[in-house]
C-alpha positions, -999 to +999 in steps of 0.1 A: +233-487-336+263-503-348+253-532-371+285-535-389+275-560-417+247-583-427+254-612-450+228-633-469+250-666-479+215-687-487+175-678-490+176-692-453+205-680-436+214-645-424+248-635-405+248-600-388+281-586-371+282-558-346+310-537-341+311-529-304+314-490-297+290-487-268+297-486-232+284-510-211+258-490-196+245-478-231+244-516-240+223-528-210+201-500-207+174-510-234+177-548-229+152-568-210+174-599-196+164-630-181+175-633-145+201-660-154+215-636-181+216-609-160+233-629-132+260-643-159+267-606-174+274-595-138+293-622-129+318-615-157+350-599-144+361-586-179+340-552-192+349-565-227+332-596-223+303-579-205+298-558-238+305-588-259+279-606-242+255-577-247+258-568-282+248-605-291+215-595-272+213-563-295+221-584-326+191-609-315+169-577-314+181-566-349+166-606-357+133-599-342+144-618-310+148-611-275+169-628-246+139-648-236+139-665-270+173-680-264+185-709-245+216-734-241+215-769-238+237-788-217+267-789-243+263-749-237+251-749-273+227-721-282+191-726-295+160-704-303+127-714-293+111-712-323+133-738-338+157-721-359+192-728-357+219-703-341+254-696-334+271-669-316+307-653-314+322-626-298+360-613-301+371-581-287+352-552-304+332-574-327+303-601-321+282-620-348+250-644-349+243-665-378+206-678-377+194-705-404+169-731-412+198-756-412+226-764-384+253-736-387+282-723-367+302-689-366+336-678-354+350-642-352+390-641-345+416-613-344+445-620-366+475-624-343+511-634-349+508-658-322+486-683-337+514-695-359+530-709-325+498-731-318+493-740-352+504-778-348+478-782-321+448-776-347+464-782-380+474-815-395+461-824-430+461-784-439+500-782-436+500-801-469+492-767-486+505-743-460+542-727-456+551-707-428+569-686-453+541-673-469+532-634-466+494-646-457+505-676-434+490-660-404+455-649-424+453-684-437+459-699-402+430-676-388+408-688-416+413-725-406+410-719-372+376-701-375+362-727-398+371-753-373+358-733-343+326-729-364+324-767-371+329-775-333+300-752-326+278-768-349+285-801-340+289-795-305+301-833-297+323-834-267+357-854-276+361-840-311+395-827-318+405-799-340+436-816-354+423-851-360+388-846-368+385-812-389+397-809-425+396-776-444+400-778-482+428-759-495+415-723-505+424-692-520+420-664-492+402-640-520+376-667-528+358-661-493+347-699-495+358-735-495+345-769-482+354-785-450+348-823-436+343-837-401+357-873-398+345-886-367+338-919-355+338-936-389+314-911-405+324-881-425+302-849-428+306-824-456+299-786-449+299-752-469+325-726-453+326-692-456+349-664-446+355-627-447+383-601-432+378-569-418+398-546-397+423-572-385+396-597-376+383-629-395+348-641-395+341-678-406+309-696-407+298-731-418+266-745-436+252-775-445 
C-alpha cells in the first residue's frame, strides 16, 4: 500500500499523501463505491484521473472512512458525514487528503516551468517579493499557487479570484510555512499555511 507520507500539523489535523503506483484494476478491486462514485469514475476519459480518484478512496480507508462517508455540496466541496472537515487533491502520480476538526484546504501541484507564463493571472501582491530571475522562481510560484488553490477549496465561494482576493505573506522555501490572507467583500481572514516538496511536486495545505 503506497501511503507515501503522513503529516500531523496539529493534534486535530492529519494529512496523508499517496503515491499512485497501482493499476486501475488493482485500485478499484478492493473498493466499495457508491453508485454515483462508480458512475463518475467509469465516465472519466483519462485513466490517470481514474487512478487519482480511486487513490483518494484508498486514503479515506487509511483514515478509517469509506466512500459512503463522503459527499459533496452544491459547490463541489467535499464533506464527511461525521462533521469533520476534509479537503482532497490529486495531481499526476500523487494524491492527498487532509482531515481536521477545523476548516482546511489542500493542493498538490507538479512543478512546471509553464507556471511562470501564467503568473500574472494569479499573482499580484506577491510580485513585491518575487523575481523571475531567481533560481527558485518556479518553485516559489508553485507554492503560491498551491496555497491559493487550498484557500479557494477551503472557502468554496463563487466569485473569489486568486489574484485579487488571496495574499500569501513573504516566505523562505526552506521554512515550509507562512501566513495567507483572504480579503473579500470588506472582510479579512487569516490562515496558517504549510508546504512541502517531493519528487518534483509541491503540496500546500491551509488551516485556521
